[in-house]
N, C-alpha and C positions, 0 to 999 in steps of 0.2 A: 487633789485632784487630777487624775490623769499624769501624775507628776515625770512618773518613768518615761511615757511615750512622748512629752515636751522636751525631757531632755535628749531623748534619740534623736528627734527631730532635729534639734539643735546641733548634735554631734555630726549629725548627716549633712546638715549644711554647711557645717564651720568644715567639716574633710572635704566639700567638695570645692567650696571657696581658696582653702588652701594648697590643694593640690596642684602642682604643676603639668602632671597629665593625668589624664583620667582613664587610668588601665584597668584590665580584666580584676586583678586581683582588691583593687580598691572600689571598684562599683559593687564588686560579689560582695564585699566586706559591708557596705554601707547598706546593702539590699537586707542582709542577714540582720543585722541590728534592727532596721527599720521592721522587718519580717517579726521577730521577737516580740517589740513593743506593741506593733498594732495586735498582735495576736493576744497578748498580756492585756490588753485594754479590751479583748472581746470583738475586737473588728473582725465581720466573717471571713473564713477563710479564702471564699473566691473575689474578696475586693481586695485583701493583700497580694493574692498571686495578679490580678490583673494590673496594680501600682506597681509591683515589682517588675513585670513587664514591661510596663512603659516605660520605668527608669532606664532597665538595661537597653532599650530600643533608642530613646534618645543619647545615652552616653556614647552610642557607637556609631549614630547616623553619621555618615563620613561627610554629609552636606551641610554641617555645623561645625564651625572652625573654633580653636583656640577659647580666649576667655569666653567668646558669645556663646558656647556650647556649656559652658560650667553656670553662666546665668539662666541659660534655657532651662538645664537640668533643676536648678532652686524654683525658678518660675513653675516648671511642672510639678514639684514635689509638693509645691505650696498649693498648685489650682487644683490636683487632683484630690487633696486632704480638705479642701472647702467643699469639692464634690460629694467626698465621702461623709462629711458632715449634715450637708443638706443644705436648700435655701433658706434665707431667712424670711421668716412667718410672723405676721404682726397681727395681734387679737385687737381688732378695734372696734369701740363701741359705736351703738347709733347715736347719730347728732341729735334727734330729736325722739320722743318715744323710749320706751323700755328695752333693754336688753335682756335674754335671757341665757344662762349658761347652766347648761346639765355636766355635772363633773361624776365621769364613770369610771370604773378599773374592778381590778381583782382585789380580795383580801389583802392586806398590811403592805397595800401599794401607797399607802399616805393619804388618801382621798380628803379626808374630813380635817385634816391640818392643812392641806393644800388647798381647798375650799377656802378656807379663814384667812392664808396667805393673800391668794386672789382676791380676797375681798378688802382685805387692809390696802393692798396694791391701788385698787381703785379708788377707794375712800382719801386716801393720801393724796390722790389728784384732782378731787372736789367732788368727785360722783358721790349721789346718794345710793347706799348700796344695803341690800337685806340677804342673810343668809338663809336658807330652809333646809333643813334635817330630814330628810326623805329615806335615810336607811335605817329601817324599821327593825332587821335580822338582828345586827348586832348588837349587843345588850349595850355597850357603853358609849356608842357612836352619838345617839342624842344630846347626852348627857357632857361629852369631850366637846362637840360642836357649841354647846350651850355657853360653856367654861372658857372656852377660847373667845365666845364672844363678848363676854364679860369683863376677862382681861384686859381686850384690846380694843374696847368701845364700840364693838360691830352689833348691829341689830339682826339677832336670830329669832328665827320662827320653827318651833318644834312644838310637838303634841307627845309629851312624853307617856301618855295613855294610850295612842293608837297606834295599832299595825299593821294600817293601812295606807301606804303612800299616797294612793289616788284620793281617799276621804281625805288626808293631812292635807295635800296640795288645795284642794277646794275648800278647804274650813279657811286657809287665810288667803285666797286669790284676791279677795275684794282688797284686802290689808295692803297687798304688795302693789299696787296700784300705782301708790306716791312714790316709788322707788324708780330712779334710772336704772340701776344693775340690780338682777337678782340672781343669785347663784345656787344654785340647787345640790346639795351634796345626795347621791343616792349609793344604793345597795351594792354590796360586792359578794362574788362568790370564791371559791378553790381555783374554779376553771370556767370560762365562760359556757356553761350549760344552757339548758333550753331553758329551764327556770330563769333564770338570770336575763336572759335576751328575752323571754316574753314582757317581764318584769319591767322593764327597759322601754322596751318600745311603747306599751301601755303610756309609759309614764311620757314618752317622747309624744304621742298621740294627742295626752291632754294638755302637756307644759306649751307644745311647740317652741322648743328653745330656738334660739338663732345660731348657738354653738354647742356643740356636744363635744366634750375634751376628756380625753383619756389621761388619766394619770398612771405612769410607768415607772417602777422604781429601777434607777440606775445600777443596782448591781445585779438586776438579772441575768446578763449578758448573753449567751448565744438565743436562750429561748426568746428573748426580746422582738425577735423580727416574724416568728410565728403570732404573738400575742397581737403584735401590732396590727399584722396583716389580717388574723379572725375579727377584730373588734372594728377595724375598717371596712371589712366587708360586710360584716353584718349590720353594723348600727350606724354607720354614715359617720363617721368621726371627724369632725372640722379640724383639729390639732390637738397635740400631746404637750403636756407637761412632765416631764422627765424629774421625778423625786429621788432624794439622797444621794446626791450627785458629789456631796460632801465626804461621803463615807466609804468611798470605793474607788479602786483604780482602774474599773471595768466598765465605766460609763461608756465607753467608746461603742460597746453594743448597745445599747438603747439609743443611742443616738444615730448610728448606722442604719440601724431595724428602720428608723422611722423615716430617713432618706429613701431606702428601698421601697419602701410601701409608700412615700409620696404623701406620709400623714406627718404634716411637717410641725415642730416643734415651736411651741411658743415662749416656753420658758422653762429655766431650768430652778430646781429648790437646791440650794449649798448651805444648809444648815438646820438648826431646829428654831430658830427665834422666827417672829412673823416675819421678819423685813427680809429675811433668806431666801426671796424669791426673785431670779434676774430674768429679764426678758433675752432670748436665745438668740445672739447673731453668730454665725458661723467663723466669718471676717475675725471680730473682737475675741472669740473664743479661742481661736487658733493663736492670734496675738499673744493672748495672755499663758497660753501653752509653752509660745516661743519665748517668756519672760519679757516681751515687749510692752506689756503694759493693756489697759482698757479702760480709759478715761467716760467712756460711754455708760459703760454700766455701772462706774463708781458714782457718777453724777445723776443715774438713773436711782442709785443704794440712796443718796442724798436726799432725794425726794421722798423716799420712802419712809425716811425717819420722822419727818414733818412734813404735815400737811400744808396745804397755800394758805390757810390765814396765818398759821404761825409763822412761816415764812414771810408773808407781806409783813408782820408785825416786827419780826428781827430786823428787816430791810431799814423799817422807819426807824427804830432805836439806833442802829449801826449810823444812818443818815444823820441824825441827831448827836449822835456820839455819846448817850446814855443807857450804856450796857451796866446793868446791875450785877451784884454778886450771882442771884438766882440765874442771870441770863448766862452767864459765863461757865455755871455748874451744868446748866442743862445743856449748851452747847458740846461740853465735855462727854457727858452722858450720851447724847446723840451720837456723837463720832464713835463711842463705844459699842454701842448696838448695833454699828455698821457691819459689826463682825468680826473685831479684832484688829489692830494697828497691821500687821503683818500682810491679813488679807487685803487691806485697804492700799497699802503702799505697793503690794504686786500688781494692781491696778494702773499705777502711774506709770507711765514710760521713762525708762532710766532708772526708777527705784524698785525693780523686781527683786533683787538680791538683797536690798535694805533690811536687816533685822536689828530688832529691838529685845533688848537684854529679859526674857522672859520672865523672870523674877519680878520686874517692873511692872509686866503685864499682870502678872498673878495677884498683886496686891492692888490694881489698880481701884477693883471695884469697891474693896475695904476700904480704901480711903477717899471714896466720892462718897462713903456714907457717913462718913466722918465727918465731911466737910459740911454735910447735910446737918447733921446733930448740931454742931460748931454753929452753923446758920441759926439754928431755933433759940439759940440765947442770944441773938442779935434784936436790936430795935429793928421798924420798918426803914427808920432813916437809915442805921448802920447798912441794913443789906442792899438799899437804894443807892448809897454812895459810901463804898468802903473807907474811901481817902480818911474821911475824918475819923475813921479807927487809928489810922496810922498819925494822924494830928495828935490824938488825945490818949495817948499810951495807956490812961489810966482805964478806958473802954476795954482794953487787953484782957487784963486782970479779970474786970468781972464777967466777960465774956465765957473767960476759960473755966473759973469759978462755978459758971451756970451751967455750961454742957461738960464739967466733970474732965478736964485736958488739962495740960500743960500751957502755960501761955506761948511757949515756943509752936505749938499745934498751930495757934492761932496765927501766931505770925508768919509761921508755915503757909498756911490758906492764902493770906494776903499777898505774900510772895508769890504763889502759883496764879493768884486773878491779876495782879500786875501782869505777868507773862503772857496769860492767856484772854487776857482783855486785849493788851497790845496783837498778838497772833492775830484774833479775830477782827480787829479794825482794820490791819492790816490790808485783809481779805474783802473788805466792805464793797469793793469794786465790783464784787459779783453777783451780778442777779439770778439769785436761784431759781425762781419761777419762769425766768425764760430760759435759762441755761449759762454755761460760764467757759471761758475761752481755756484750751488747752495751755496756756501759759499761766494765766490765773491760779487754776486747779494742781499744776504743777508747782508753783510755788506756795500756795496754802497748805498741799501736804506734805512738800518737804520742811517747812516751817512746823507744822505739827509734827513731824516723825523727830524733827531735833528738838521740841518741845517737851515732847514724850520721853526723849532721851534723857534732858535735864532735869526733868521731876523726880525730887526724892521721896519713892514711896517707902 
């Protein structure tokens, strides 16, 4: 994600830091590299030109001397990039009563999947959530939302037979009163035409949403500014979610467009999985671009894969030292669903360049499936306390035969259990419901990274 831009910024700051003198040739070279990277990331030409002029002006300001000038220039570069990305904007729900969010956007922006991701995000944080499908024009929209709800334990209200969004809303309105949060998926068009504006305005009048969120794809490029401006002027957009930030190096266009039009970004989506939704913080986003990590987003991702009840249950088991084989495997699956070890390690300060052999990661899912298959041949007692299997080796043969695997496969599972159990227990001081310290998070992730490297997949 925007890797070229991150490398260009790192290269620029390194050149400034290591330079003995900031002469014209060096500054011009740094500016050219930054311009190229920013334009490739679809940042608008006017913003690129403005940043270039500020760098040159600061570099040759005679009032700033020596090392102080280099520090000043690096700080200027950092601060200006933060301004380009925009201010942090948080989506907060009502403490009492119901919050209604209406999701809007053009065709193929990813509204329906983003609606499900947003519902999952808040459900994992203890909110009672309902999704409502009011996209009556795209044939597969209602079915898609329904399937996403079934796959991810989300409550969905759709009327498969109705082609009237207002009637559909009225039909379910009374049923929706019991939810803390209601998220409404609306129809899109190829453009923000009169028909779409009329429909959304009618829905807005009927639903009275607390938030109207625009979903804009990250690969839209320079067209992002015009789209953001038109939606913001016409529909009173309260915030933006930038989708498909994982699939393009051009996400800068959408992010900077939102900053320019003052339509702040609430979230970005970074993959196809239900948990691939991150709150957007320009400071930490830039930190990750520079390879400096982003613990805040990683902690948020950990909250996204387990709900509050599961977190509390795991904490109780950790405190009692009673982790079962199933608990450990579930933790591995949760870690895996965070988006891959490389992505997780990139968020940990000092671990951005850590790499795990891809061949190991490619077979990870198959190995977990095999572990679960082996567990089905175990008794409840054996799953709860795997040490009894190690004490009575005759059990290994019985389990292997029942699962149709070799004895060595069962021994391998027990070995991984011992290693992962020890690793998880060492991180038991972290309170995942209240947050965790940077030191503890770094320790856990480094151990997990080393553990993944040591696994014989």
